[in-house]
HTML snippet that shows the backbone in 3Dmol.js (N, CA, C, O; Angstrom):
<script src="https://3Dmol.org/build/3Dmol-min.js"></script>
<div id="view" style="width:600px;height:400px;position:relative"></div>
<script>
const pdb = `
ATOM      1  N   THR A   1     -15.455   6.688   9.905  1.00  0.00           N
ATOM      2  CA  THR A   1     -14.310   5.793  10.032  1.00  0.00           C
ATOM      3  C   THR A   1     -13.026   6.558   9.734  1.00  0.00           C
ATOM      4  O   THR A   1     -13.057   7.658   9.183  1.00  0.00           O
ATOM      5  N   VAL A   2     -11.919   5.971  10.097  1.00  0.00           N
ATOM      6  CA  VAL A   2     -10.618   6.584   9.858  1.00  0.00           C
ATOM      7  C   VAL A   2     -10.381   6.758   8.358  1.00  0.00           C
ATOM      8  O   VAL A   2      -9.880   7.796   7.927  1.00  0.00           O
ATOM      9  N   LEU A   3     -10.737   5.751   7.566  1.00  0.00           N
ATOM     10  CA  LEU A   3     -10.532   5.837   6.116  1.00  0.00           C
ATOM     11  C   LEU A   3     -11.276   7.029   5.522  1.00  0.00           C
ATOM     12  O   LEU A   3     -10.717   7.753   4.699  1.00  0.00           O
ATOM     13  N   SER A   4     -12.509   7.241   5.921  1.00  0.00           N
ATOM     14  CA  SER A   4     -13.277   8.365   5.377  1.00  0.00           C
ATOM     15  C   SER A   4     -12.683   9.703   5.813  1.00  0.00           C
ATOM     16  O   SER A   4     -12.703  10.661   5.041  1.00  0.00           O
ATOM     17  N   LEU A   5     -12.156   9.785   7.031  1.00  0.00           N
ATOM     18  CA  LEU A   5     -11.506  11.019   7.490  1.00  0.00           C
ATOM     19  C   LEU A   5     -10.244  11.314   6.690  1.00  0.00           C
ATOM     20  O   LEU A   5      -9.992  12.459   6.316  1.00  0.00           O
ATOM     21  N   ILE A   6      -9.461  10.287   6.431  1.00  0.00           N
ATOM     22  CA  ILE A   6      -8.254  10.460   5.610  1.00  0.00           C
ATOM     23  C   ILE A   6      -8.655  10.881   4.198  1.00  0.00           C
ATOM     24  O   ILE A   6      -8.041  11.774   3.614  1.00  0.00           O
ATOM     25  N   GLY A   7      -9.674  10.241   3.658  1.00  0.00           N
ATOM     26  CA  GLY A   7     -10.157  10.584   2.328  1.00  0.00           C
ATOM     27  C   GLY A   7     -10.600  12.026   2.240  1.00  0.00           C
ATOM     28  O   GLY A   7     -10.288  12.716   1.270  1.00  0.00           O
ATOM     29  N   GLU A   8     -11.331  12.490   3.251  1.00  0.00           N
ATOM     30  CA  GLU A   8     -11.770  13.888   3.271  1.00  0.00           C
ATOM     31  C   GLU A   8     -10.580  14.837   3.345  1.00  0.00           C
ATOM     32  O   GLU A   8     -10.519  15.830   2.620  1.00  0.00           O
ATOM     33  N   THR A   9      -9.643  14.525   4.223  1.00  0.00           N
ATOM     34  CA  THR A   9      -8.478  15.387   4.418  1.00  0.00           C
ATOM     35  C   THR A   9      -7.679  15.554   3.131  1.00  0.00           C
ATOM     36  O   THR A   9      -7.228  16.653   2.811  1.00  0.00           O
ATOM     37  N   TYR A  10      -7.506  14.456   2.396  1.00  0.00           N
ATOM     38  CA  TYR A  10      -6.676  14.493   1.186  1.00  0.00           C
ATOM     39  C   TYR A  10      -7.498  14.522  -0.104  1.00  0.00           C
ATOM     40  O   TYR A  10      -6.964  14.316  -1.193  1.00  0.00           O
ATOM     41  N   HIS A  11      -8.799  14.780   0.029  1.00  0.00           N
ATOM     42  CA  HIS A  11      -9.702  14.914  -1.129  1.00  0.00           C
ATOM     43  C   HIS A  11      -9.681  13.671  -2.030  1.00  0.00           C
ATOM     44  O   HIS A  11      -9.616  13.779  -3.254  1.00  0.00           O
ATOM     45  N   ILE A  12      -9.737  12.495  -1.402  1.00  0.00           N
ATOM     46  CA  ILE A  12      -9.778  11.222  -2.127  1.00  0.00           C
ATOM     47  C   ILE A  12     -11.236  10.780  -2.181  1.00  0.00           C
ATOM     48  O   ILE A  12     -11.848  10.541  -1.140  1.00  0.00           O
ATOM     49  N   PRO A  13     -11.801  10.670  -3.386  1.00  0.00           N
ATOM     50  CA  PRO A  13     -13.215  10.272  -3.483  1.00  0.00           C
ATOM     51  C   PRO A  13     -13.448   8.865  -2.915  1.00  0.00           C
ATOM     52  O   PRO A  13     -12.559   8.014  -2.964  1.00  0.00           O
ATOM     53  N   THR A  14     -14.633   8.635  -2.385  1.00  0.00           N
ATOM     54  CA  THR A  14     -14.948   7.324  -1.806  1.00  0.00           C
ATOM     55  C   THR A  14     -14.834   6.209  -2.838  1.00  0.00           C
ATOM     56  O   THR A  14     -14.585   5.059  -2.477  1.00  0.00           O
ATOM     57  N   SER A  15     -15.013   6.533  -4.115  1.00  0.00           N
ATOM     58  CA  SER A  15     -14.881   5.505  -5.162  1.00  0.00           C
ATOM     59  C   SER A  15     -13.446   5.014  -5.300  1.00  0.00           C
ATOM     60  O   SER A  15     -13.197   4.002  -5.955  1.00  0.00           O
ATOM     61  N   GLN A  16     -12.492   5.730  -4.681  1.00  0.00           N
ATOM     62  CA  GLN A  16     -11.094   5.332  -4.744  1.00  0.00           C
ATOM     63  C   GLN A  16     -10.558   4.908  -3.379  1.00  0.00           C
ATOM     64  O   GLN A  16      -9.346   4.865  -3.168  1.00  0.00           O
ATOM     65  N   GLN A  17     -11.461   4.597  -2.457  1.00  0.00           N
ATOM     66  CA  GLN A  17     -11.084   4.108  -1.132  1.00  0.00           C
ATOM     67  C   GLN A  17     -11.546   2.658  -1.021  1.00  0.00           C
ATOM     68  O   GLN A  17     -12.688   2.338  -1.349  1.00  0.00           O
ATOM     69  N   PHE A  18     -10.654   1.784  -0.557  1.00  0.00           N
ATOM     70  CA  PHE A  18     -10.967   0.357  -0.532  1.00  0.00           C
ATOM     71  C   PHE A  18     -10.619  -0.261   0.811  1.00  0.00           C
ATOM     72  O   PHE A  18      -9.621   0.096   1.436  1.00  0.00           O
ATOM     73  N   VAL A  19     -11.453  -1.187   1.240  1.00  0.00           N
ATOM     74  CA  VAL A  19     -11.172  -2.013   2.409  1.00  0.00           C
ATOM     75  C   VAL A  19     -11.265  -3.452   1.929  1.00  0.00           C
ATOM     76  O   VAL A  19     -12.298  -3.880   1.413  1.00  0.00           O
ATOM     77  N   GLU A  20     -10.186  -4.191   2.101  1.00  0.00           N
ATOM     78  CA  GLU A  20     -10.132  -5.586   1.651  1.00  0.00           C
ATOM     79  C   GLU A  20      -9.799  -6.479   2.849  1.00  0.00           C
ATOM     80  O   GLU A  20      -9.176  -6.032   3.812  1.00  0.00           O
ATOM     81  N   ILE A  21     -10.211  -7.716   2.781  1.00  0.00           N
ATOM     82  CA  ILE A  21      -9.946  -8.678   3.847  1.00  0.00           C
ATOM     83  C   ILE A  21      -9.141  -9.829   3.266  1.00  0.00           C
ATOM     84  O   ILE A  21      -9.464 -10.349   2.197  1.00  0.00           O
ATOM     85  N   GLY A  22      -8.094 -10.222   3.975  1.00  0.00           N
ATOM     86  CA  GLY A  22      -7.257 -11.324   3.521  1.00  0.00           C
ATOM     87  C   GLY A  22      -5.792 -10.975   3.688  1.00  0.00           C
ATOM     88  O   GLY A  22      -5.446 -10.023   4.388  1.00  0.00           O
ATOM     89  N   SER A  23      -4.939 -11.745   3.046  1.00  0.00           N
ATOM     90  CA  SER A  23      -3.498 -11.507   3.073  1.00  0.00           C
ATOM     91  C   SER A  23      -3.211 -10.110   2.511  1.00  0.00           C
ATOM     92  O   SER A  23      -3.624  -9.782   1.398  1.00  0.00           O
ATOM     93  N   THR A  24      -2.511  -9.307   3.279  1.00  0.00           N
ATOM     94  CA  THR A  24      -2.249  -7.930   2.868  1.00  0.00           C
ATOM     95  C   THR A  24      -1.567  -7.873   1.511  1.00  0.00           C
ATOM     96  O   THR A  24      -2.026  -7.167   0.613  1.00  0.00           O
ATOM     97  N   LYS A  25      -0.467  -8.614   1.354  1.00  0.00           N
ATOM     98  CA  LYS A  25       0.254  -8.540   0.079  1.00  0.00           C
ATOM     99  C   LYS A  25      -0.590  -9.074  -1.067  1.00  0.00           C
ATOM    100  O   LYS A  25      -0.558  -8.509  -2.160  1.00  0.00           O
ATOM    101  N   ASP A  26      -1.335 -10.136  -0.853  1.00  0.00           N
ATOM    102  CA  ASP A  26      -2.183 -10.673  -1.919  1.00  0.00           C
ATOM    103  C   ASP A  26      -3.264  -9.678  -2.320  1.00  0.00           C
ATOM    104  O   ASP A  26      -3.540  -9.500  -3.507  1.00  0.00           O
ATOM    105  N   GLN A  27      -3.875  -9.031  -1.334  1.00  0.00           N
ATOM    106  CA  GLN A  27      -4.935  -8.063  -1.622  1.00  0.00           C
ATOM    107  C   GLN A  27      -4.378  -6.821  -2.320  1.00  0.00           C
ATOM    108  O   GLN A  27      -5.016  -6.266  -3.215  1.00  0.00           O
ATOM    109  N   ILE A  28      -3.188  -6.390  -1.907  1.00  0.00           N
ATOM    110  CA  ILE A  28      -2.563  -5.239  -2.570  1.00  0.00           C
ATOM    111  C   ILE A  28      -2.283  -5.571  -4.029  1.00  0.00           C
ATOM    112  O   ILE A  28      -2.620  -4.788  -4.917  1.00  0.00           O
ATOM    113  N   PHE A  29      -1.672  -6.721  -4.282  1.00  0.00           N
ATOM    114  CA  PHE A  29      -1.332  -7.095  -5.665  1.00  0.00           C
ATOM    115  C   PHE A  29      -2.593  -7.276  -6.508  1.00  0.00           C
ATOM    116  O   PHE A  29      -2.612  -6.908  -7.683  1.00  0.00           O
ATOM    117  N   LYS A  30      -3.639  -7.839  -5.916  1.00  0.00           N
ATOM    118  CA  LYS A  30      -4.903  -8.023  -6.635  1.00  0.00           C
ATOM    119  C   LYS A  30      -5.492  -6.667  -7.033  1.00  0.00           C
ATOM    120  O   LYS A  30      -5.912  -6.477  -8.175  1.00  0.00           O
ATOM    121  N   LYS A  31      -5.519  -5.734  -6.089  1.00  0.00           N
ATOM    122  CA  LYS A  31      -6.094  -4.409  -6.358  1.00  0.00           C
ATOM    123  C   LYS A  31      -5.222  -3.623  -7.340  1.00  0.00           C
ATOM    124  O   LYS A  31      -5.749  -2.919  -8.201  1.00  0.00           O
ATOM    125  N   VAL A  32      -3.915  -3.733  -7.222  1.00  0.00           N
ATOM    126  CA  VAL A  32      -2.998  -3.055  -8.150  1.00  0.00           C
ATOM    127  C   VAL A  32      -3.242  -3.540  -9.575  1.00  0.00           C
ATOM    128  O   VAL A  32      -3.290  -2.738 -10.509  1.00  0.00           O
ATOM    129  N   THR A  33      -3.393  -4.831  -9.739  1.00  0.00           N
ATOM    130  CA  THR A  33      -3.648  -5.397 -11.068  1.00  0.00           C
ATOM    131  C   THR A  33      -5.020  -4.965 -11.581  1.00  0.00           C
ATOM    132  O   THR A  33      -5.161  -4.562 -12.736  1.00  0.00           O
ATOM    133  N   GLU A  34      -6.021  -5.051 -10.722  1.00  0.00           N
ATOM    134  CA  GLU A  34      -7.394  -4.681 -11.088  1.00  0.00           C
ATOM    135  C   GLU A  34      -7.491  -3.218 -11.527  1.00  0.00           C
ATOM    136  O   GLU A  34      -8.190  -2.896 -12.488  1.00  0.00           O
ATOM    137  N   LEU A  35      -6.785  -2.335 -10.814  1.00  0.00           N
ATOM    138  CA  LEU A  35      -6.864  -0.900 -11.095  1.00  0.00           C
ATOM    139  C   LEU A  35      -5.793  -0.418 -12.083  1.00  0.00           C
ATOM    140  O   LEU A  35      -5.761   0.754 -12.457  1.00  0.00           O
ATOM    141  N   GLU A  36      -4.921  -1.340 -12.496  1.00  0.00           N
ATOM    142  CA  GLU A  36      -3.809  -1.013 -13.394  1.00  0.00           C
ATOM    143  C   GLU A  36      -2.947   0.118 -12.824  1.00  0.00           C
ATOM    144  O   GLU A  36      -2.584   1.060 -13.529  1.00  0.00           O
ATOM    145  N   CYS A  37      -2.633   0.002 -11.538  1.00  0.00           N
ATOM    146  CA  CYS A  37      -1.817   1.013 -10.865  1.00  0.00           C
ATOM    147  C   CYS A  37      -0.386   0.990 -11.383  1.00  0.00           C
ATOM    148  O   CYS A  37       0.113  -0.039 -11.838  1.00  0.00           O
ATOM    149  N   GLN A  38       0.255   2.133 -11.306  1.00  0.00           N
ATOM    150  CA  GLN A  38       1.640   2.246 -11.733  1.00  0.00           C
ATOM    151  C   GLN A  38       2.590   2.414 -10.556  1.00  0.00           C
ATOM    152  O   GLN A  38       3.807   2.354 -10.730  1.00  0.00           O
ATOM    153  N   LEU A  39       2.043   2.625  -9.349  1.00  0.00           N
ATOM    154  CA  LEU A  39       2.881   2.862  -8.179  1.00  0.00           C
ATOM    155  C   LEU A  39       2.160   2.402  -6.918  1.00  0.00           C
ATOM    156  O   LEU A  39       0.972   2.667  -6.735  1.00  0.00           O
ATOM    157  N   ILE A  40       2.898   1.705  -6.049  1.00  0.00           N
ATOM    158  CA  ILE A  40       2.424   1.344  -4.709  1.00  0.00           C
ATOM    159  C   ILE A  40       3.261   2.163  -3.734  1.00  0.00           C
ATOM    160  O   ILE A  40       4.488   2.182  -3.836  1.00  0.00           O
ATOM    161  N   ILE A  41       2.610   2.840  -2.788  1.00  0.00           N
ATOM    162  CA  ILE A  41       3.323   3.579  -1.743  1.00  0.00           C
ATOM    163  C   ILE A  41       2.987   2.914  -0.417  1.00  0.00           C
ATOM    164  O   ILE A  41       1.819   2.808  -0.042  1.00  0.00           O
ATOM    165  N   LEU A  42       4.025   2.464   0.291  1.00  0.00           N
ATOM    166  CA  LEU A  42       3.848   1.804   1.581  1.00  0.00           C
ATOM    167  C   LEU A  42       4.668   2.522   2.639  1.00  0.00           C
ATOM    168  O   LEU A  42       5.716   3.094   2.337  1.00  0.00           O
ATOM    169  N   GLY A  43       4.195   2.494   3.872  1.00  0.00           N
ATOM    170  CA  GLY A  43       4.953   3.035   4.989  1.00  0.00           C
ATOM    171  C   GLY A  43       5.778   1.942   5.633  1.00  0.00           C
ATOM    172  O   GLY A  43       5.328   0.802   5.750  1.00  0.00           O
ATOM    173  N   ASN A  44       6.988   2.287   6.051  1.00  0.00           N
ATOM    174  CA  ASN A  44       7.866   1.353   6.745  1.00  0.00           C
ATOM    175  C   ASN A  44       8.044   1.867   8.168  1.00  0.00           C
ATOM    176  O   ASN A  44       8.604   2.943   8.376  1.00  0.00           O
ATOM    177  N   HIS A  45       7.574   1.108   9.137  1.00  0.00           N
ATOM    178  CA  HIS A  45       7.644   1.544  10.523  1.00  0.00           C
ATOM    179  C   HIS A  45       8.886   1.048  11.237  1.00  0.00           C
ATOM    180  O   HIS A  45       9.059   1.312  12.426  1.00  0.00           O
ATOM    181  N   SER A  46       9.756   0.332  10.532  1.00  0.00           N
ATOM    182  CA  SER A  46      10.981  -0.188  11.141  1.00  0.00           C
ATOM    183  C   SER A  46      11.947   0.954  11.447  1.00  0.00           C
ATOM    184  O   SER A  46      12.175   1.807  10.589  1.00  0.00           O
ATOM    185  N   PRO A  47      12.516   0.987  12.647  1.00  0.00           N
ATOM    186  CA  PRO A  47      13.475   2.048  12.976  1.00  0.00           C
ATOM    187  C   PRO A  47      14.813   1.869  12.259  1.00  0.00           C
ATOM    188  O   PRO A  47      15.644   2.777  12.272  1.00  0.00           O
ATOM    189  N   HIS A  48      15.028   0.721  11.640  1.00  0.00           N
ATOM    190  CA  HIS A  48      16.310   0.420  11.008  1.00  0.00           C
ATOM    191  C   HIS A  48      16.319   0.659   9.506  1.00  0.00           C
ATOM    192  O   HIS A  48      17.356   0.470   8.870  1.00  0.00           O
ATOM    193  N   GLY A  49      15.218   1.063   8.927  1.00  0.00           N
ATOM    194  CA  GLY A  49      15.183   1.327   7.491  1.00  0.00           C
ATOM    195  C   GLY A  49      14.877   0.095   6.676  1.00  0.00           C
ATOM    196  O   GLY A  49      14.473  -0.933   7.218  1.00  0.00           O
ATOM    197  N   LEU A  50      15.070   0.196   5.375  1.00  0.00           N
ATOM    198  CA  LEU A  50      14.655  -0.842   4.433  1.00  0.00           C
ATOM    199  C   LEU A  50      15.244  -2.227   4.631  1.00  0.00           C
ATOM    200  O   LEU A  50      14.525  -3.202   4.411  1.00  0.00           O
ATOM    201  N   PRO A  51      16.496  -2.384   5.029  1.00  0.00           N
ATOM    202  CA  PRO A  51      16.996  -3.763   5.155  1.00  0.00           C
ATOM    203  C   PRO A  51      16.158  -4.633   6.084  1.00  0.00           C
ATOM    204  O   PRO A  51      16.185  -5.860   5.991  1.00  0.00           O
ATOM    205  N   PHE A  52      15.419  -3.993   6.975  1.00  0.00           N
ATOM    206  CA  PHE A  52      14.596  -4.735   7.928  1.00  0.00           C
ATOM    207  C   PHE A  52      13.110  -4.500   7.690  1.00  0.00           C
ATOM    208  O   PHE A  52      12.301  -4.610   8.612  1.00  0.00           O
ATOM    209  N   ALA A  53      12.755  -4.175   6.444  1.00  0.00           N
ATOM    210  CA  ALA A  53      11.355  -3.898   6.104  1.00  0.00           C
ATOM    211  C   ALA A  53      10.498  -5.112   6.442  1.00  0.00           C
ATOM    212  O   ALA A  53      10.961  -6.251   6.385  1.00  0.00           O
ATOM    213  N   GLY A  54       9.245  -4.849   6.793  1.00  0.00           N
ATOM    214  CA  GLY A  54       8.324  -5.922   7.114  1.00  0.00           C
ATOM    215  C   GLY A  54       8.017  -6.788   5.903  1.00  0.00           C
ATOM    216  O   GLY A  54       8.439  -6.487   4.787  1.00  0.00           O
ATOM    217  N   SER A  55       7.282  -7.862   6.134  1.00  0.00           N
ATOM    218  CA  SER A  55       7.038  -8.838   5.066  1.00  0.00           C
ATOM    219  C   SER A  55       6.224  -8.254   3.918  1.00  0.00           C
ATOM    220  O   SER A  55       6.449  -8.623   2.765  1.00  0.00           O
ATOM    221  N   THR A  56       5.288  -7.357   4.200  1.00  0.00           N
ATOM    222  CA  THR A  56       4.493  -6.759   3.128  1.00  0.00           C
ATOM    223  C   THR A  56       5.364  -5.859   2.256  1.00  0.00           C
ATOM    224  O   THR A  56       5.314  -5.945   1.029  1.00  0.00           O
ATOM    225  N   ALA A  57       6.158  -5.003   2.882  1.00  0.00           N
ATOM    226  CA  ALA A  57       7.051  -4.123   2.122  1.00  0.00           C
ATOM    227  C   ALA A  57       8.069  -4.940   1.337  1.00  0.00           C
ATOM    228  O   ALA A  57       8.354  -4.632   0.179  1.00  0.00           O
ATOM    229  N   HIS A  58       8.612  -5.966   1.953  1.00  0.00           N
ATOM    230  CA  HIS A  58       9.593  -6.831   1.283  1.00  0.00           C
ATOM    231  C   HIS A  58       8.962  -7.509   0.064  1.00  0.00           C
ATOM    232  O   HIS A  58       9.559  -7.532  -1.012  1.00  0.00           O
ATOM    233  N   ALA A  59       7.764  -8.057   0.233  1.00  0.00           N
ATOM    234  CA  ALA A  59       7.072  -8.717  -0.887  1.00  0.00           C
ATOM    235  C   ALA A  59       6.779  -7.722  -1.998  1.00  0.00           C
ATOM    236  O   ALA A  59       6.944  -8.040  -3.176  1.00  0.00           O
ATOM    237  N   ALA A  60       6.343  -6.518  -1.632  1.00  0.00           N
ATOM    238  CA  ALA A  60       6.039  -5.508  -2.645  1.00  0.00           C
ATOM    239  C   ALA A  60       7.290  -5.134  -3.426  1.00  0.00           C
ATOM    240  O   ALA A  60       7.254  -5.029  -4.652  1.00  0.00           O
ATOM    241  N   LEU A  61       8.394  -4.934  -2.718  1.00  0.00           N
ATOM    242  CA  LEU A  61       9.640  -4.562  -3.397  1.00  0.00           C
ATOM    243  C   LEU A  61      10.095  -5.613  -4.397  1.00  0.00           C
ATOM    244  O   LEU A  61      10.642  -5.279  -5.448  1.00  0.00           O
ATOM    245  N   HIS A  62       9.873  -6.876  -4.075  1.00  0.00           N
ATOM    246  CA  HIS A  62      10.411  -7.955  -4.905  1.00  0.00           C
ATOM    247  C   HIS A  62       9.407  -8.592  -5.861  1.00  0.00           C
ATOM    248  O   HIS A  62       9.815  -9.272  -6.803  1.00  0.00           O
ATOM    249  N   HIS A  63       8.110  -8.392  -5.649  1.00  0.00           N
ATOM    250  CA  HIS A  63       7.128  -9.115  -6.457  1.00  0.00           C
ATOM    251  C   HIS A  63       5.999  -8.271  -7.040  1.00  0.00           C
ATOM    252  O   HIS A  63       5.156  -8.796  -7.768  1.00  0.00           O
ATOM    253  N   ALA A  64       5.966  -6.991  -6.738  1.00  0.00           N
ATOM    254  CA  ALA A  64       4.866  -6.146  -7.223  1.00  0.00           C
ATOM    255  C   ALA A  64       4.916  -6.013  -8.742  1.00  0.00           C
ATOM    256  O   ALA A  64       5.996  -6.011  -9.332  1.00  0.00           O
ATOM    257  N   PRO A  65       3.751  -5.904  -9.373  1.00  0.00           N
ATOM    258  CA  PRO A  65       3.688  -5.756 -10.823  1.00  0.00           C
ATOM    259  C   PRO A  65       3.890  -4.315 -11.301  1.00  0.00           C
ATOM    260  O   PRO A  65       3.670  -4.002 -12.471  1.00  0.00           O
ATOM    261  N   CYS A  66       4.320  -3.428 -10.360  1.00  0.00           N
ATOM    262  CA  CYS A  66       4.547  -2.024 -10.717  1.00  0.00           C
ATOM    263  C   CYS A  66       5.636  -1.479  -9.791  1.00  0.00           C
ATOM    264  O   CYS A  66       6.191  -2.214  -8.974  1.00  0.00           O
ATOM    265  N   ASP A  67       5.932  -0.199  -9.924  1.00  0.00           N
ATOM    266  CA  ASP A  67       6.938   0.444  -9.053  1.00  0.00           C
ATOM    267  C   ASP A  67       6.415   0.511  -7.626  1.00  0.00           C
ATOM    268  O   ASP A  67       5.209   0.530  -7.381  1.00  0.00           O
ATOM    269  N   VAL A  68       7.373   0.549  -6.680  1.00  0.00           N
ATOM    270  CA  VAL A  68       7.044   0.591  -5.249  1.00  0.00           C
ATOM    271  C   VAL A  68       7.859   1.687  -4.594  1.00  0.00           C
ATOM    272  O   VAL A  68       9.057   1.816  -4.848  1.00  0.00           O
ATOM    273  N   MET A  69       7.207   2.486  -3.743  1.00  0.00           N
ATOM    274  CA  MET A  69       7.884   3.501  -2.957  1.00  0.00           C
ATOM    275  C   MET A  69       7.641   3.180  -1.488  1.00  0.00           C
ATOM    276  O   MET A  69       6.496   3.021  -1.064  1.00  0.00           O
ATOM    277  N   ILE A  70       8.720   3.085  -0.712  1.00  0.00           N
ATOM    278  CA  ILE A  70       8.614   2.823   0.719  1.00  0.00           C
ATOM    279  C   ILE A  70       8.979   4.108   1.454  1.00  0.00           C
ATOM    280  O   ILE A  70      10.062   4.660   1.256  1.00  0.00           O
ATOM    281  N   LEU A  71       8.070   4.577   2.300  1.00  0.00           N
ATOM    282  CA  LEU A  71       8.293   5.795   3.071  1.00  0.00           C
ATOM    283  C   LEU A  71       8.579   5.443   4.510  1.00  0.00           C
ATOM    284  O   LEU A  71       7.901   4.597   5.095  1.00  0.00           O
ATOM    285  N   LYS A  72       9.584   6.089   5.089  1.00  0.00           N
ATOM    286  CA  LYS A  72       9.863   5.910   6.503  1.00  0.00           C
ATOM    287  C   LYS A  72       8.851   6.710   7.294  1.00  0.00           C
ATOM    288  O   LYS A  72       8.685   7.909   7.069  1.00  0.00           O
ATOM    289  N   ILE A  73       8.177   6.053   8.218  1.00  0.00           N
ATOM    290  CA  ILE A  73       7.133   6.723   9.005  1.00  0.00           C
ATOM    291  C   ILE A  73       7.720   7.186  10.316  1.00  0.00           C
ATOM    292  O   ILE A  73       7.014   7.776  11.134  1.00  0.00           O
TER     293      ILE A  73
END
`;
const viewer = $3Dmol.createViewer("view");
viewer.addModel(pdb, "pdb");
viewer.setStyle({}, {cartoon: {color: "spectrum"}});
viewer.zoomTo();
viewer.render();
</script>
């Protein structure tokens, strides 16, 4: 799968790779809380930058229980 290829490329153990089903923002926040993460990194595919970030990036910026980094893809 694509996830396993990315994991191999960046040396991410399978125990730290997750596939969740449901609302993206809800699943991200649930996993962040469960794992006690300190940072969420999301990609922003909008050509206009952060003011037009998608709903997941917007929710993360305003409601995440930890720091958030948005990368322009």
